[in-house]
C-alpha positions, 0 to 999 in steps of 0.5 A: 513463521521461523524456519519457513518460507513466508506466505505473500498476502494478497486482500481485498476490501470494500468501502462504498464503491471504492476497492483496497487492495493489499499486497505484502512480501516479506523480500529478500536478501543477500547472503554469500552473494545469493539471494535467500527468502526472508523468515518473516512478514516484517511489515504491518498494515491497516485498513479501516473506514472512518465516519468523518474525514481526516484533517491535517489536525486529525493526522497529527493527533494520529501520528503522535498517538502512534510516536507515544507507542513506539516510544519504549521501543529502541528502534524505529519504524517508518509509516505512510497513513492515508485518509481518503473522502469524497470532496464536492466536484468542481466545474467540468469534474466528474467527480474529486477526493480530498487526501490527507497523507501523514507518515514518518521516515521513507514509507510513502504515499503516491497518487497515480492519475490514469487518463482513459488511454492508460496513460499516467500522472504520479504524485509523489505525496512525500514530494509535497511537504516543503523543504521547512516543514520536513522532518526525517523522524521515525517512530521511536528511535528518538523521535519527538512528538510533533515531527510527523510529515502531514500534507493535504491534496485534492484528487480532481477526475474527469470524465474517463479518468481514474486515480489509484492511491497508495501506501507503500512501505521502501521496498516498492520505492528503493526499486524505482529510486531516481527513476520517476519516468520508469515507474510512470511507464510501467504503471501506464503499460500494466494499465493499458493491458489490464484496464479492469483491473482494481489491484495494482498493489500485486503488480507494483510489489511482484514488479519491486522484486523483479527489479531487484529490491531486497526489502519487505514490501507493503502496498495498499492501494485504492482505485478511485473513479468518476463513479466512485462513492465513498458513501460518506466514509473516510477510506483510511490505508496505512503501512508501517516498516518492520525494519528488520524485526522477526516479527515484526512487533513494532510495526504491528503495535503501530497498526493496531494502535491507529485502529484503536485512535481511529476516531469512530473507525471500523474494519471495512468489508472483506472481498477477498484474502488469500495467501500465496507462495513467496513471490522470489519462488514464483518464477512465472509471476517474475518472468511476466512482470519483467514485462509490464505490458503483458496481460495479468491473469491475476488481476483479470481473475480478480475483476472477474470475481469483483463483477460476479459479486456486484458489477465491481460497484456494489460491496456492502454484504458480499460473500468472500471470494477467495482466488486460490494459489499453489502452496509455497515449498518450505525449507529452512532460512536464516532472518538477517540483521535490520537494514540500514536505513537508505533515505 
């Protein structure tokens, strides 16, 4: 996309009765004290289904395969991989899920747990790794096999509760550095104003831009409720930060390697996919996400589309739903140098 404003990407997929949503934007950077749209989607992502649950050993093997892919590249990429599988509910639980999370660098995974009123609790899975087991290695850039951070977490839902699991690059997490309470409040306000939405990814990417992030941002999220069934599959979400490469060469290679290495991996059912004008050019959207407690017309469209295609609960064999957005104006820009590591 050299010389053009890149398009943002929004997509939704179904695994069992769960909805996985993706949002990707290339972000902005500073040039002579002005914010300029970047000219390339450096991040990459993968959304897959696996036939069997991922355990910690399986995640280590996947991560080591990715490191082998990156060895020849003299630059690093951070990555976050999440596997979600069904678990047996305990006494008083309406539903339960097992999450295995692997990461390198500062890409992260976050669990948002919301009650029936939209009040939320946040679990940053990166912080679940003990100090003695924590590695700072990235893929490539001198990293070694087994320098992976892997953690397991159980999600237990009581009646009326839901959880949203997110895999994010640092374009989002940087916007909230040291502001955990602000993130909790933003998400709570959004969910209260948009209780039926299946898509937190778009809001969080737009919100990060509104908060001033100057990095590419990719967010993949899966909504889990008390009636969610993953139908004997494991939902796998992954994001890889392109750290400033024009075309995301390394991050794309990591995403494709993950898909080839995932045991019995399959692409999930697509529900919707669209390209949108770059977020920094959509002033109406940025004004709206400046106040997280407002109604989100895009989330409402998605909820209505899912409902029309099967009540938001049955996704196998659905026809694709395309939600159109206006095209972005195009102008030539220069790609910045790779940003310095932040964490």
